[in-house]
KEFIKOL-943957 format. One line per 2 residues: number of its first residue (from 1); their letters; for each residue x, y, z negated of N, C-alpha, C, O. Coordinates in nm, 2 decimals, always signed. Layout:
NUM = a = X/Y/Z/X/Y/Z/X/Y/Z/X/Y/Z; ...
// end
This chain:
1 = lv = +0.08/-0.12/+0.00/+0.00/+0.00/+0.00/+0.09/+0.13/+0.00/+0.06/+0.22/+0.07; +0.19/+0.13/-0.08/+0.28/+0.24/-0.09/+0.35/+0.26/+0.05/+0.37/+0.37/+0.09
3 = aa = +0.39/+0.15/+0.11/+0.46/+0.16/+0.24/+0.37/+0.21/+0.34/+0.41/+0.29/+0.43; +0.24/+0.18/+0.34/+0.14/+0.23/+0.43/+0.12/+0.38/+0.41/+0.11/+0.46/+0.51
5 = lq = +0.12/+0.42/+0.29/+0.11/+0.57/+0.26/+0.24/+0.64/+0.31/+0.23/+0.75/+0.36; +0.35/+0.58/+0.29/+0.48/+0.64/+0.34/+0.48/+0.66/+0.49/+0.52/+0.76/+0.54
7 = it = +0.43/+0.56/+0.56/+0.42/+0.56/+0.70/+0.32/+0.67/+0.75/+0.34/+0.74/+0.84; +0.21/+0.68/+0.68/+0.10/+0.77/+0.72/+0.13/+0.91/+0.68/+0.11/+1.00/+0.77
9 = lr = +0.17/+0.94/+0.56/+0.19/+1.07/+0.51/+0.33/+1.13/+0.55/+0.34/+1.25/+0.57; +0.43/+1.04/+0.57/+0.56/+1.08/+0.61/+0.62/+1.20/+0.52/+0.66/+1.30/+0.58
11 = pa = +0.63/+1.19/+0.39/+0.68/+1.30/+0.31/+0.83/+1.31/+0.34/+0.90/+1.22/+0.36; +0.88/+1.44/+0.34/+1.02/+1.47/+0.37/+1.11/+1.44/+0.25/+1.23/+1.41/+0.27
13 = dg = +1.06/+1.46/+0.13/+1.15/+1.44/+0.01/+1.07/+1.39/-0.10/+0.94/+1.38/-0.10; +1.13/+1.36/-0.21/+1.07/+1.32/-0.33/+1.06/+1.16/-0.34/+1.13/+1.09/-0.27
15 = lf = +0.98/+1.12/-0.43/+0.97/+0.98/-0.46/+0.92/+0.89/-0.34/+0.96/+0.78/-0.33; +0.84/+0.95/-0.26/+0.78/+0.87/-0.15/+0.85/+0.90/-0.01/+0.81/+0.85/+0.09
17 = am = +0.97/+0.97/-0.01/+1.04/+0.99/+0.11/+1.09/+0.86/+0.17/+1.13/+0.77/+0.09; +1.09/+0.85/+0.30/+1.14/+0.73/+0.37/+1.29/+0.74/+0.38/+1.35/+0.84/+0.38
19 = id = +1.35/+0.62/+0.39/+1.49/+0.61/+0.41/+1.52/+0.57/+0.56/+1.48/+0.47/+0.60; +1.59/+0.66/+0.63/+1.62/+0.64/+0.77/+1.50/+0.60/+0.85/+1.50/+0.50/+0.93
21 = er = +1.39/+0.68/+0.83/+1.26/+0.65/+0.90/+1.20/+0.52/+0.87/+1.12/+0.47/+0.95; +1.24/+0.46/+0.76/+1.18/+0.33/+0.72/+1.13/+0.34/+0.58/+1.19/+0.40/+0.49
23 = pd = +1.01/+0.28/+0.55/+0.95/+0.29/+0.42/+1.02/+0.19/+0.32/+1.07/+0.09/+0.37; +1.03/+0.23/+0.20/+1.09/+0.14/+0.10/+0.99/+0.09/+0.00/+1.02/+0.00/-0.08
25 = gl = +0.86/+0.14/+0.00/+0.76/+0.09/-0.08/+0.79/+0.10/-0.23/+0.74/+0.01/-0.31; +0.86/+0.20/-0.27/+0.91/+0.22/-0.41/+1.00/+0.11/-0.46/+1.02/+0.10/-0.58
27 = la = +1.06/+0.03/-0.37/+1.16/-0.06/-0.41/+1.29/+0.00/-0.38/+1.30/+0.12/-0.35; +1.40/-0.07/-0.40/+1.53/-0.01/-0.39/+1.56/+0.04/-0.25/+1.62/+0.15/-0.24
29 = np = +1.52/-0.03/-0.15/+1.55/+0.01/-0.01/+1.45/-0.07/+0.08/+1.38/-0.16/+0.04; +1.45/-0.03/+0.21/+1.36/-0.10/+0.31/+1.39/-0.25/+0.32/+1.29/-0.33/+0.34
31 = ts = +1.51/-0.29/+0.30/+1.54/-0.43/+0.31/+1.47/-0.51/+0.19/+1.43/-0.62/+0.21; +1.47/-0.45/+0.08/+1.40/-0.51/-0.04/+1.25/-0.52/-0.01/+1.19/-0.62/-0.04
33 = lg = +1.20/-0.42/+0.05/+1.05/-0.43/+0.08/+1.03/-0.54/+0.19/+0.93/-0.61/+0.17; +1.12/-0.55/+0.28/+1.10/-0.65/+0.38/+1.11/-0.79/+0.32/+1.03/-0.88/+0.36
35 = af = +1.21/-0.81/+0.23/+1.22/-0.94/+0.16/+1.10/-0.97/+0.08/+1.05/-1.09/+0.08; +1.05/-0.88/+0.00/+0.93/-0.90/-0.08/+0.81/-0.93/+0.01/+0.73/-1.02/-0.02
37 = aa = +0.79/-0.85/+0.12/+0.68/-0.88/+0.21/+0.69/-1.01/+0.28/+0.59/-1.08/+0.30; +0.81/-1.05/+0.31/+0.83/-1.18/+0.38/+0.80/-1.30/+0.28/+0.73/-1.39/+0.32
39 = gt = +0.84/-1.29/+0.16/+0.81/-1.39/+0.06/+0.66/-1.40/+0.04/+0.60/-1.51/+0.02; +0.59/-1.28/+0.03/+0.45/-1.28/+0.00/+0.37/-1.33/+0.13/+0.28/-1.41/+0.11
41 = av = +0.42/-1.30/+0.25/+0.36/-1.35/+0.37/+0.36/-1.50/+0.38/+0.27/-1.57/+0.41; +0.48/-1.56/+0.34/+0.49/-1.70/+0.35/+0.41/-1.77/+0.24/+0.34/-1.87/+0.27
43 = ac = +0.40/-1.71/+0.12/+0.31/-1.76/+0.01/+0.16/-1.76/+0.06/+0.09/-1.86/+0.04; +0.12/-1.65/+0.11/-0.02/-1.64/+0.16/-0.05/-1.73/+0.27/-0.15/-1.79/+0.28
45 = gy = +0.05/-1.75/+0.36/+0.03/-1.85/+0.47/+0.02/-1.99/+0.42/-0.06/-2.07/+0.47; +0.10/-2.02/+0.31/+0.09/-2.15/+0.25/-0.05/-2.18/+0.19/-0.10/-2.29/+0.21
47 = va = -0.10/-2.08/+0.12/-0.23/-2.09/+0.06/-0.34/-2.10/+0.17/-0.43/-2.18/+0.16; -0.32/-2.02/+0.28/-0.42/-2.03/+0.39/-0.43/-2.16/+0.46/-0.53/-2.21/+0.49
49 = vr = -0.31/-2.22/+0.48/-0.31/-2.35/+0.55/-0.37/-2.46/+0.46/-0.42/-2.56/+0.52; -0.36/-2.45/+0.34/-0.41/-2.55/+0.25/-0.55/-2.52/+0.18/-0.59/-2.60/+0.10
51 = sv = -0.61/-2.42/+0.22/-0.74/-2.38/+0.17/-0.85/-2.40/+0.27/-0.83/-2.42/+0.39; -0.98/-2.38/+0.22/-1.09/-2.39/+0.31/-1.18/-2.27/+0.28/-1.18/-2.20/+0.18
53 = gr = -1.27/-2.24/+0.38/-1.37/-2.14/+0.36/-1.32/-1.99/+0.34/-1.23/-1.95/+0.41; -1.39/-1.92/+0.25/-1.36/-1.78/+0.23/-1.21/-1.76/+0.18/-1.15/-1.66/+0.22
55 = rr = -1.17/-1.85/+0.10/-1.03/-1.83/+0.05/-0.93/-1.84/+0.16/-0.83/-1.77/+0.16; -0.95/-1.93/+0.26/-0.87/-1.94/+0.37/-0.86/-1.81/+0.45/-0.75/-1.77/+0.49
57 = ql = -0.98/-1.75/+0.48/-0.98/-1.63/+0.56/-0.91/-1.52/+0.48/-0.84/-1.44/+0.55; -0.93/-1.50/+0.35/-0.87/-1.40/+0.28/-0.72/-1.42/+0.27/-0.64/-1.32/+0.28
59 = ah = -0.67/-1.54/+0.26/-0.53/-1.57/+0.26/-0.47/-1.54/+0.40/-0.35/-1.49/+0.40; -0.54/-1.57/+0.51/-0.48/-1.53/+0.64/-0.48/-1.38/+0.65/-0.38/-1.33/+0.71
61 = la = -0.58/-1.31/+0.61/-0.58/-1.16/+0.61/-0.46/-1.10/+0.53/-0.39/-1.01/+0.58; -0.44/-1.16/+0.41/-0.33/-1.11/+0.33/-0.19/-1.14/+0.40/-0.10/-1.06/+0.39
63 = av = -0.18/-1.26/+0.46/-0.06/-1.29/+0.54/-0.04/-1.20/+0.65/+0.08/-1.15/+0.67; -0.14/-1.16/+0.72/-0.13/-1.07/+0.83/-0.08/-0.93/+0.78/+0.01/-0.87/+0.84
65 = mc = -0.13/-0.88/+0.67/-0.09/-0.75/+0.62/+0.05/-0.76/+0.57/+0.13/-0.66/+0.58; +0.09/-0.87/+0.51/+0.23/-0.88/+0.46/+0.33/-0.89/+0.58/+0.44/-0.84/+0.57
67 = va = +0.29/-0.96/+0.68/+0.38/-0.96/+0.80/+0.39/-0.82/+0.86/+0.50/-0.78/+0.90; +0.28/-0.75/+0.86/+0.28/-0.61/+0.91/+0.38/-0.53/+0.83/+0.45/-0.45/+0.88
69 = ta = +0.37/-0.54/+0.69/+0.45/-0.47/+0.60/+0.60/-0.50/+0.63/+0.69/-0.41/+0.63; +0.63/-0.63/+0.64/+0.77/-0.67/+0.67/+0.82/-0.61/+0.80/+0.93/-0.57/+0.81
71 = hl = +0.73/-0.61/+0.90/+0.77/-0.56/+1.03/+0.79/-0.40/+1.02/+0.89/-0.35/+1.08; +0.71/-0.34/+0.95/+0.72/-0.19/+0.93/+0.85/-0.15/+0.85/+0.90/-0.04/+0.86
73 = sa = +0.89/-0.24/+0.77/+1.01/-0.22/+0.69/+1.13/-0.22/+0.78/+1.24/-0.17/+0.75; +1.12/-0.27/+0.90/+1.22/-0.28/+1.01/+1.34/-0.36/+0.96/+1.45/-0.34/+1.01
75 = sr = +1.31/-0.46/+0.87/+1.41/-0.56/+0.83/+1.40/-0.68/+0.92/+1.31/-0.76/+0.92; +1.50/-0.69/+1.01/+1.50/-0.80/+1.11/+1.50/-0.93/+1.05/+1.44/-1.03/+1.09
77 = is = +1.58/-0.95/+0.95/+1.60/-1.08/+0.89/+1.48/-1.13/+0.82/+1.45/-1.25/+0.81; +1.39/-1.04/+0.77/+1.27/-1.08/+0.70/+1.17/-1.14/+0.80/+1.10/-1.23/+0.77
79 = mi = +1.17/-1.08/+0.92/+1.08/-1.13/+1.03/+1.13/-1.27/+1.07/+1.05/-1.36/+1.10; +1.26/-1.29/+1.08/+1.31/-1.42/+1.12/+1.28/-1.52/+1.01/+1.24/-1.64/+1.04
81 = ai = +1.29/-1.48/+0.88/+1.26/-1.57/+0.77/+1.11/-1.61/+0.78/+1.08/-1.73/+0.75; +1.03/-1.52/+0.80/+0.88/-1.55/+0.81/+0.86/-1.65/+0.92/+0.79/-1.75/+0.89
83 = al = +0.91/-1.63/+1.03/+0.89/-1.72/+1.15/+0.94/-1.86/+1.12/+0.87/-1.95/+1.14; +1.06/-1.87/+1.07/+1.12/-2.00/+1.05/+1.05/-2.08/+0.94/+1.02/-2.19/+0.96
85 = vs = +1.03/-2.01/+0.82/+0.97/-2.09/+0.71/+0.82/-2.12/+0.74/+0.78/-2.23/+0.71; +0.75/-2.02/+0.79/+0.61/-2.05/+0.82/+0.58/-2.15/+0.93/+0.50/-2.24/+0.91
87 = lg = +0.66/-2.14/+1.03/+0.64/-2.23/+1.14/+0.69/-2.37/+1.10/+0.62/-2.47/+1.14; +0.79/-2.38/+1.03/+0.85/-2.51/+0.98/+0.75/-2.58/+0.89/+0.73/-2.70/+0.90
89 = sa = +0.68/-2.51/+0.80/+0.59/-2.57/+0.71/+0.46/-2.60/+0.78/+0.39/-2.70/+0.75; +0.42/-2.52/+0.88/+0.29/-2.55/+0.95/+0.30/-2.66/+1.04/+0.21/-2.74/+1.06
91 = vr = +0.42/-2.68/+1.10/+0.44/-2.80/+1.19/+0.42/-2.93/+1.12/+0.36/-3.02/+1.17; +0.46/-2.93/+1.00/+0.45/-3.06/+0.92/+0.31/-3.08/+0.88/+0.27/-3.20/+0.86
93 = rs = +0.22/-2.98/+0.88/+0.08/-3.00/+0.84/+0.00/-3.05/+0.95/-0.06/-3.16/+0.94; -0.02/-2.97/+1.06/-0.10/-3.01/+1.17/-0.09/-2.90/+1.28/-0.03/-2.80/+1.26
95 = wk = -0.13/-2.94/+1.40/-0.13/-2.84/+1.51/-0.22/-2.72/+1.49/-0.19/-2.61/+1.53; -0.33/-2.75/+1.42/-0.43/-2.64/+1.39/-0.36/-2.54/+1.29/-0.37/-2.42/+1.31
97 = al = -0.29/-2.59/+1.20/-0.22/-2.51/+1.10/-0.12/-2.43/+1.17/-0.09/-2.31/+1.14; -0.05/-2.49/+1.26/+0.06/-2.42/+1.34/+0.00/-2.31/+1.42/+0.05/-2.20/+1.42
99 = ae = -0.12/-2.33/+1.49/-0.18/-2.23/+1.57/-0.23/-2.11/+1.48/-0.22/-2.00/+1.52; -0.28/-2.14/+1.36/-0.33/-2.04/+1.27/-0.21/-1.96/+1.22/-0.22/-1.83/+1.21
101 = tv = -0.10/-2.02/+1.19/+0.02/-1.95/+1.14/+0.07/-1.86/+1.25/+0.11/-1.74/+1.22; +0.09/-1.91/+1.37/+0.14/-1.83/+1.48/+0.04/-1.71/+1.50/+0.09/-1.60/+1.53
103 = gs = -0.09/-1.73/+1.50/-0.18/-1.63/+1.51/-0.17/-1.52/+1.41/-0.18/-1.40/+1.44; -0.15/-1.56/+1.28/-0.13/-1.46/+1.17/+0.00/-1.38/+1.19/+0.00/-1.26/+1.17
105 = ii = +0.10/-1.44/+1.24/+0.23/-1.37/+1.26/+0.21/-1.27/+1.37/+0.25/-1.16/+1.36; +0.15/-1.32/+1.48/+0.13/-1.23/+1.60/+0.04/-1.11/+1.56/+0.07/-1.00/+1.60
107 = ag = -0.07/-1.14/+1.49/-0.16/-1.03/+1.45/-0.09/-0.93/+1.36/-0.11/-0.81/+1.37; +0.00/-0.98/+1.27/+0.07/-0.89/+1.18/+0.16/-0.80/+1.26/+0.17/-0.68/+1.23
109 = vi = +0.23/-0.85/+1.36/+0.32/-0.77/+1.44/+0.24/-0.67/+1.52/+0.28/-0.56/+1.53; +0.12/-0.71/+1.57/+0.04/-0.62/+1.65/-0.01/-0.50/+1.56/-0.01/-0.39/+1.60
111 = va = -0.05/-0.54/+1.44/-0.10/-0.43/+1.34/+0.02/-0.34/+1.31/+0.00/-0.21/+1.31; +0.14/-0.39/+1.29/+0.25/-0.30/+1.26/+0.29/-0.22/+1.37/+0.32/-0.10/+1.36
113 = et = +0.30/-0.27/+1.49/+0.33/-0.20/+1.61/+0.23/-0.09/+1.64/+0.27/+0.03/+1.67; +0.10/-0.12/+1.62/+0.00/-0.01/+1.64/+0.02/+0.10/+1.54/+0.01/+0.22/+1.57
115 = aa = +0.04/+0.06/+1.41/+0.06/+0.16/+1.31/+0.18/+0.25/+1.34/+0.18/+0.37/+1.32; +0.29/+0.18/+1.38/+0.41/+0.26/+1.41/+0.39/+0.35/+1.52/+0.44/+0.47/+1.52
117 = rl = +0.32/+0.31/+1.63/+0.30/+0.40/+1.74/+0.21/+0.52/+1.71/+0.23/+0.63/+1.75; +0.11/+0.49/+1.63/+0.01/+0.59/+1.59/+0.08/+0.70/+1.50/+0.04/+0.82/+1.51
119 = tq = +0.17/+0.66/+1.41/+0.24/+0.75/+1.32/+0.37/+0.79/+1.37/+0.44/+0.86/+1.30; +0.41/+0.75/+1.49/+0.55/+0.78/+1.54/+0.66/+0.74/+1.45/+0.75/+0.81/+1.43
121 = sr = +0.65/+0.62/+1.40/+0.75/+0.56/+1.31/+0.82/+0.45/+1.38/+0.79/+0.42/+1.49; +0.92/+0.40/+1.31/+1.00/+0.29/+1.37/+0.95/+0.16/+1.31/+0.91/+0.15/+1.19
123 = ag = +0.96/+0.05/+1.39/+0.93/-0.08/+1.34/+1.04/-0.18/+1.37/+1.15/-0.13/+1.43; +1.03/-0.30/+1.34/+1.13/-0.40/+1.36/+1.18/-0.41/+1.50/+1.30/-0.43/+1.53
125 = sd = +1.08/-0.40/+1.60/+1.12/-0.41/+1.74/+1.20/-0.30/+1.78/+1.29/-0.31/+1.87; +1.18/-0.18/+1.73/+1.27/-0.06/+1.76/+1.41/-0.08/+1.72/+1.50/-0.04/+1.78
127 = rl = +1.43/-0.15/+1.60/+1.56/-0.17/+1.55/+1.64/-0.27/+1.64/+1.76/-0.27/+1.65; +1.56/-0.37/+1.70/+1.63/-0.47/+1.78/+1.69/-0.41/+1.90/+1.79/-0.46/+1.96
129 = ta = +1.63/-0.30/+1.95/+1.68/-0.23/+2.07/+1.75/-0.10/+2.05/+1.78/-0.03/+2.14; +1.78/-0.08/+1.92/+1.84/+0.05/+1.88/+1.98/+0.07/+1.93/+2.03/+0.18/+1.94
131 = gv = +2.05/-0.04/+1.94/+2.19/-0.03/+1.99/+2.29/-0.02/+1.87/+2.41/-0.01/+1.90; +2.25/-0.02/+1.75/+2.34/-0.02/+1.63/+2.38/-0.16/+1.60/+2.30/-0.24/+1.55
133 = qg = +2.50/-0.20/+1.64/+2.54/-0.34/+1.63/+2.66/-0.35/+1.54/+2.75/-0.26/+1.55; +2.66/-0.46/+1.46/+2.78/-0.49/+1.39/+2.81/-0.39/+1.28/+2.74/-0.29/+1.25
135 = ad = +2.93/-0.41/+1.21/+2.96/-0.32/+1.09/+3.00/-0.18/+1.14/+2.97/-0.09/+1.07; +3.06/-0.17/+1.25/+3.10/-0.03/+1.30/+2.97/+0.05/+1.32/+2.97/+0.17/+1.28
137 = gr = +2.87/+0.00/+1.38/+2.74/+0.07/+1.39/+2.68/+0.11/+1.26/+2.62/+0.21/+1.25; +2.68/+0.02/+1.17/+2.63/+0.04/+1.04/+2.70/+0.16/+0.96/+2.64/+0.24/+0.90
139 = fe = +2.83/+0.16/+0.98/+2.91/+0.26/+0.91/+2.88/+0.40/+0.98/+2.87/+0.50/+0.91; +2.86/+0.40/+1.11/+2.82/+0.52/+1.18/+2.69/+0.58/+1.13/+2.67/+0.70/+1.12
141 = vw = +2.59/+0.49/+1.10/+2.46/+0.53/+1.05/+2.48/+0.61/+0.92/+2.40/+0.70/+0.89; +2.57/+0.56/+0.83/+2.58/+0.62/+0.70/+2.67/+0.74/+0.69/+2.68/+0.81/+0.59
143 = r = +2.73/+0.78/+0.80/+2.82/+0.90/+0.80/+2.74/+1.02/+0.81/+2.80/+1.13/+0.81
// end
């Protein structure tokens, strides 16, 4: 919720200011937000695959929102972790579970990309094509 407010309001300074155009959700940095959101997305996906009825739908919705938050944090490794862990656990369950998991991940990325475009923010896909590669690029960002 805090990350969504940071993306929407885009404060320039203070407690809610973003770090390098990336929300931190009141955690230490955007990478921490991505890791937290990734873990929560995987947990919600786990519950969704093993539940029925209304609980299943709510768990999928929560997983979509957590994937979107991880993507908006622009933490590339969190998105890779979500994909690997979620898909790996869903494959062992059934093809239906795999399809639902893939659908939740795709929906989360679409929600994040839409929010990023509407608010003119950066998302994970922007960082993949940003051209900042390796340690030299990271040092240049902090200069």
